[in-house]
C-alpha positions, 0 to 999 in steps of 0.5 A: 410765836411769843411777842418780843419785848421790844414790840410791847408798849411800856415805858423804857426799862431802866438799868437795875440798881444792882448793875448800876452799883456794881458798874460804878464800884468796879469803874471807881476801883479801877480809877482809884487803883491808878496810883497804887498799882504803878508796877502792875501789868494790866492789859485789855482783854484779847480774843485771837483771830481764828488763825491765831487761835490755831497757832495757840492750840498748836503751841499748847499741844506741841510745845507745852504753851502754859495757857488754857485754850477754850476761854476767850478773851483773856488779858493780852498780857497773860498771852504774852507771858505764856509765849515768853515762857516757851523754850527759846529754841523751838522746831521751825514750824512752832517758832514760826507760829510763835513769831506770827502770834507776837505780830498779832499781839503787837497789832492789838496794841495799835489803832485800827480802822475796819470797813466791812461791805456785806449783804444782809443775808444770814450765815453760820458764824464760827469762832472769829466770824463777824456776827453782823449781816450787812455792812459795818464800820469800826474804829479802835484807838491804841491801847494805853497803859499807864499807872497800872491801868489799861485803856482802849476805846472803840466804836462800831457802826452796823446796819440794823436789819432787825429794825425793818428800815433799809438805812437803819444803823446801830452804834456800839462801843465795840472793842472798848476796855478799861482794866486794872490789875490788883493782887492777881485779879483784873477788874474790867469794864468792856464791850466785846464778844465772848467765846466759852468752850472748845468748839470751832464752829459753835459754842452752846453758851457764849459764841460769836453769833451776837453783837458785843456785850457791854459789861463789867467783871473780874478775871484772873490776870494771868492764865498760866500755872500758879506758883502756889503749891495749893493751886499748881496742880491745876496747870494753866487756868483762868476764872471770870465773872461778869455782868453785861447788859442784853439788848432787846430782852426786856432790859435783862442782864447776863451774868456769866461765870467760867472756870477753865483749867488744864491739869494735864497736858492732854486734858482741859476742863471748863465749868460754865454758868450763865444766867439772864436776870432782871428785866421788865416785869422780873424781880430785881432785888438784891435777894433775887440777885443772890438767889440767881447766883446760888441757884435757889428758886429756879424752875418753880412749879406754881404760877405765884412762884414763877413770878419770883423766879430769879433767872433763866440759867444754863450751866454745864461743862466741857472738856478737850482730850489730846490724843497720844503724842504720836497722833496729831489730834484731839477730841472735845465735848461740851454739855450745857444744862437748860434746866435744873434737877435739884442743884445739878443741871439737867436737859443737856444740849450737847456738842461733840468734835474732833480736830487734827492738824498737819505736821507742818502746823499750817493746816487744821481739820475739824468735824463738829456736831452740835445738837441744840435740843434739850435731852441730847444724851445718847438714848434720850428723846430730845425735847423741843421748844425747851433750849434757849427758851424760858417763860420769863424771857419770851425773847429767848436766850438772845442779844439784839434778837440774835442767839447768844449760844450756837448760831444754828439756834435751838432744836437744831442738829448741825454737822460741820466739816472744816479745813483751814490753811493758815499760811494761805489764809483759806478756810472752807466749811460744809454744813448739813443737818436740820434747823429747828427755828432759824439761823442767826436770829430769834424765831419760834421753834418749827417756824414753817418759814425758816425751820427744816433740813439744812445744807450749807457752805462757808468760804473765807480768804485773807490777804495781806497788803502792807498794813492792810488785811483784806478778807473775802467771804462767801456764805450759802445756806439752804433750808427746806422749810415747810413754807418753801425752800429758803436760801441765803447767799451772801458775799462780803469783803472786809478791809482792816488797817492797823497802825502800831 
């Protein structure tokens, strides 16, 4: 098992000059634009709850909501504009969905206090799930918009079970954001989690299994169809580029790029690239940054060249296909290349899914299969000890020692069947398959203590009581590991108070 960088004895890693300069430039630009963007519509990034995402997808499929569905977060104002663009007269089920979404969007602008009490065992984190085993306390300020700049402050205190002490805690600036809009682009500094892809249980590249990143970047301020004759054929679309700091990976940065578009009402496409760059013992020059962006010098053959390898990159695509209008269903697919052949990704991880929803718009059903070993195309022999791995980054594709992509970890095969009733606030999911390393946290492939056949179940129940939302959760996982069966069972309750 490779030694984790946090266990090595060396001086603390300093932030790279490139990241410091870009951070200062973006934050300085946001401050400088305060006076010149008095009429601009800036907003903090927003990720919907799982129930709100269901309603957004329903409105896109049934009412033509002018918004991409597989790229979160988006600027909150972009979602508001898309909802305002819907027909004033919608069928009752769709009108109810729009009303509930507007309620959640109003709540995002208010302050919030959240207390979660949870045991420290692992679970398979899906879209909208809390990543952290253990209890947490978080506080978020109201969103303030003034002079074309949006500001929100947040903080979260988590139990830190990876530190080996029962009372260890970790404080993060979760849900903080500073954003300014300029010529259709939004400059952003933030601390949040990101979900890129059409899946509901997993994303192969950026999911909700890890803590929030702290980063800076740029994103399209609107996600609706462009008024330009040159770009209108894309339909609703979004673009984002960011640089974020990774915890416990030798001081590396994560550089992410995504483009998402829905050129047809029945087709959404996404192109994604994510790269670990810099860090302890790795090149951190401007030249290496450019080579990382352009993909030059990756996966070298000789030891001397490997010392100058600029990054560990993943790249790929995803799509979502809506069934013919008479059928309430859709199919989706995501493929992420862990390696590179020439200038194209290779050694793909794959995710396949089917989803359907009820006629009243209150229930959604999913069947999703994630295969996280390399070479998972039909007819290929999967390659183990490759996915989420790189010789230059022995801690793997992790953030705070948690898998950044699928929570099932590398070299796994997991089938999930799920049902959600958004009216009752109920979600049930069943999991089966095989774990290749360990659920949630970093571990070596085929670790005899944590890898093996999987069986699991997840249950969520939400209630509203005035301004409080009470969420109960149960997770159970059983892995028949070589060293003996491993069973994780946890229960938790989270209470959120929102003041608009």
